[in-house]
C-alpha positions as CSV (number, residue, x, y, z in Angstrom):
1,M,7.4,25.5,5.6
2,V,9.2,22.2,5.3
3,V,8.6,19.8,3.3
4,Q,10.8,17.2,2.1
5,L,9.8,13.7,0.1
6,S,11.4,11.3,0.9
7,S,10.6,7.3,-0.9
8,G,13.4,5.5,1.8
9,P,11.9,4.9,5.9
10,P,10.7,7.3,7.3
11,Q,13.6,9.5,8.9
12,T,13.6,11.2,12.8
13,C,12.6,14.8,13.4
14,R,15.6,17.7,14.2
15,M,15.3,18.7,17.7
16,S,13.7,22.3,17.8
17,E,16.9,24.7,19.0
18,G,15.1,26.5,21.4
19,S,14.6,26.0,24.9
20,Q,11.3,23.7,24.3
21,P,11.7,20.0,22.4
22,K,10.1,19.6,19.0
23,V,6.8,18.5,19.2
24,E,7.2,15.1,16.8
25,A,4.1,13.5,15.3
26,N,3.9,10.0,12.5
27,I,0.7,10.1,10.4
28,V,0.1,6.8,8.6
29,V,-2.8,8.0,5.6
30,L,-4.9,5.2,5.4
31,G,-7.4,4.8,3.0
32,A,-9.2,3.0,-0.8
33,E,-7.9,3.4,-3.8
34,K,-9.1,7.5,-5.7
35,V,-10.8,8.9,-2.8
36,G,-8.4,11.7,-2.2
37,K,-5.4,10.4,0.0
38,S,-2.7,12.1,-1.6
39,A,-5.1,15.1,-2.1
40,L,-5.3,15.6,1.8
41,T,-1.8,15.2,2.7
42,V,-0.4,18.0,-0.1
43,R,-3.1,20.2,0.2
44,F,-2.8,19.9,4.2
45,L,1.1,20.2,3.8
46,T,1.1,22.7,0.5
47,R,-1.9,25.1,1.1
48,R,-2.6,23.2,-3.2
49,F,-4.8,21.0,-4.9
50,I,-3.7,18.9,-7.6
51,G,-6.4,16.2,-8.7
52,E,-4.1,13.5,-9.8
53,Y,-1.3,11.9,-8.6
54,G,-0.3,8.2,-9.7
55,D,0.1,4.5,-7.0
56,I,3.5,5.7,-5.4
57,E,4.0,6.0,-1.5
58,S,5.1,8.7,-0.5
59,I,7.2,9.8,3.2
60,Y,6.5,14.1,3.7
61,T,8.4,15.9,6.8
62,H,6.6,19.0,7.4
63,N,7.9,21.6,9.9
64,V,5.9,23.6,11.0
65,R,4.3,26.0,14.3
66,V,0.8,24.8,16.6
67,G,0.3,27.2,19.5
68,G,3.3,28.2,19.0
69,R,5.2,25.0,19.7
70,D,8.0,23.5,17.3
71,V,6.1,20.8,15.2
72,C,7.5,18.0,12.7
73,F,5.3,15.9,11.0
74,S,6.2,13.2,8.9
75,I,3.5,12.2,7.5
76,W,3.4,8.5,5.1
77,D,1.3,7.9,2.5
78,S,0.6,4.6,1.8
79,V,-1.2,3.0,-1.2
80,C,-4.1,0.5,-0.9
81,P,-2.2,-2.2,-3.1
82,Q,-4.4,-3.6,-5.6
83,A,-6.6,-6.6,-4.3
84,S,-5.0,-7.4,-0.8
85,K,-6.7,-8.5,2.0
86,L,-8.0,-5.6,4.5
87,Q,-4.8,-6.6,7.2
88,A,-1.8,-6.0,3.9
89,W,-3.0,-2.1,4.1
90,V,-1.4,-2.3,7.4
91,S,2.9,-3.3,8.0
92,E,4.3,-4.1,10.5
93,K,6.1,-1.7,10.1
94,Q,4.0,1.0,9.7
95,L,1.6,-0.2,13.5
96,R,4.9,0.1,15.2
97,W,6.7,3.6,13.9
98,A,2.7,5.4,13.7
99,D,1.8,7.6,16.3
100,G,-1.5,8.3,14.7
101,F,-3.9,7.5,11.9
102,V,-5.8,9.7,9.3
103,L,-8.6,7.0,7.4
104,V,-10.1,8.7,4.3
105,Y,-13.0,7.2,2.1
106,S,-15.3,9.1,-0.3
107,I,-18.7,10.1,0.5
108,C,-19.4,9.2,-3.1
109,D,-17.8,5.9,-2.8
110,R,-19.9,3.0,-1.1
111,S,-17.3,0.1,-1.1
112,S,-14.8,2.5,0.2
113,F,-16.9,3.5,2.7
114,H,-17.5,-0.6,4.0
115,Q,-13.7,-0.3,3.3
116,A,-12.4,2.7,5.8
117,R,-15.0,0.5,8.4
118,Q,-13.2,-3.1,7.6
119,Q,-9.6,-1.5,8.0
120,L,-10.6,0.8,11.0
121,Q,-12.1,-1.9,13.2
122,H,-8.8,-4.1,12.0
123,L,-6.9,-1.3,13.4
124,R,-8.4,-1.4,16.1
125,Q,-8.5,-5.3,16.5
126,V,-4.5,-4.9,16.1
127,K,-3.6,-2.6,18.0
128,R,-5.1,-3.5,21.4
129,R,-3.2,-6.5,21.4
130,G,0.1,-4.7,22.5
131,S,-1.3,-2.2,24.1
132,T,-4.1,-0.7,27.1
133,E,-3.9,2.9,25.4
134,K,-6.2,4.1,22.7
135,V,-4.5,4.4,18.6
136,P,-5.0,8.0,18.2
137,V,-7.3,7.6,14.8
138,I,-10.2,10.2,12.7
139,L,-12.1,9.2,10.1
140,V,-12.4,11.3,6.9
141,G,-14.8,11.4,5.1
142,N,-13.6,13.4,1.6
143,K,-15.8,15.3,-1.2
144,R,-18.0,16.6,0.1
145,D,-17.8,19.1,-2.4
146,L,-19.4,16.7,-4.5
147,Q,-22.9,16.1,-3.4
148,H,-24.3,15.7,-5.6
149,Q,-22.6,11.9,-6.2
150,R,-23.7,11.8,-2.2
151,V,-24.7,7.8,-1.1
152,V,-22.7,8.0,1.8
153,S,-24.9,10.0,3.9
154,S,-22.9,12.2,7.3
155,E,-25.1,10.2,9.7
156,E,-23.6,6.8,8.8
157,G,-19.4,8.4,9.5
158,R,-20.4,9.4,12.5
159,L,-22.1,7.5,14.0
160,L,-19.2,4.9,12.8
161,A,-16.8,7.4,14.7
162,L,-19.0,7.3,17.6
163,S,-18.9,3.6,17.6
164,T,-15.0,2.7,17.6
165,D,-14.1,5.6,20.0
166,T,-13.3,7.7,17.0
167,G,-12.2,11.4,15.6
168,F,-15.0,12.7,11.9
169,F,-14.4,15.2,9.6
170,E,-16.1,15.7,6.0
171,I,-14.0,18.1,4.5
172,S,-13.4,19.3,0.1
173,A,-9.3,18.5,-0.5
174,A,-10.2,20.2,-4.0
175,E,-12.6,23.3,-2.0
176,T,-10.6,23.7,1.2
177,Y,-7.1,24.4,2.8
178,H,-8.9,24.9,6.1
179,G,-10.5,20.7,5.9
180,A,-6.9,19.3,5.7
181,L,-5.5,21.3,8.6
182,V,-8.0,21.0,10.9
183,V,-8.3,16.9,10.1
184,F,-4.3,17.0,11.1
185,H,-4.2,19.9,14.2
186,E,-7.1,17.7,15.7
187,L,-5.3,14.5,15.4
188,L,-2.1,16.1,16.6
189,D,-4.1,17.4,19.4
190,M,-4.9,13.7,19.3
191,V,-1.4,12.2,19.9
192,R,-0.5,14.8,22.2
193,D,-3.3,13.8,24.6
194,S,-2.5,10.1,24.4
195,R,0.8,10.3,25.3
196,S,-0.1,12.2,28.3
197,T,-3.1,10.2,29.1
198,G,0.0,6.7,28.6
199,R,2.9,8.9,31.3
200,K,0.4,9.5,33.5
201,G,-0.7,5.8,33.5
202,V,2.4,3.6,34.6
203,G,1.5,2.1,37.5
204,L,-2.5,2.8,37.3
205,R,-3.6,0.9,33.8
206,G,-6.8,-0.6,35.5
207,I,-8.0,3.0,35.5
208,V,-6.2,4.7,32.5
209,R,-8.4,2.2,31.3
210,S,-12.2,3.1,33.1
211,M,-11.3,6.9,32.7
212,S,-10.8,6.4,28.3
213,A,-14.3,5.6,27.7
214,V,-15.3,9.1,29.6
215,F,-12.8,11.3,28.3
216,G,-12.3,9.8,24.8
217,R,-12.0,13.4,22.4
218,R,-15.3,12.9,19.4
219,R,-15.2,15.8,17.7
220,T,-17.6,16.2,13.9
221,E,-17.7,19.0,11.8
């Protein structure tokens, strides 16, 4: 495992030395303050849980083998500006750069769920203007270990994901590494499926649009 922290612009991963090209996935992690965005990201990168983070935007590069293929994750751990409009949460640079998004809320904070809903709708609207392809997004309800403080039900999260054709997981970044692993690996599968659909859809965009509603992937945990 290679973990690199960069404070500058996102960098491109190197090609693998083998016969097959390295799979690359640029992921932006979004969400309100204190929902566990950095904890989720670092848990995936290092298997360790760190509970406290400053308001620092970071870009990580993570090289790993998945299903026998070399994969390079570039993960942009974003910061939600205070007292900003929701549209400002995603910069034009992030929208152009990202292959997929992880949108995190806390099951103990209803306002973070409302903000996740608005942010998800905004993402769909913005990406729809420039492309007919569905942007891969996974909605994550974090802090599942704090059941006694829960204010957002699992059903609410699932319904929001279903209504927006988005992946969904409830996890506890504090308790286990497995939840973080599943989130990012599932998003990798969605990114690869999106690319495959895009290649097949050249000259057949009308067919792709009609079939996407049937074959859209929706997993829940």
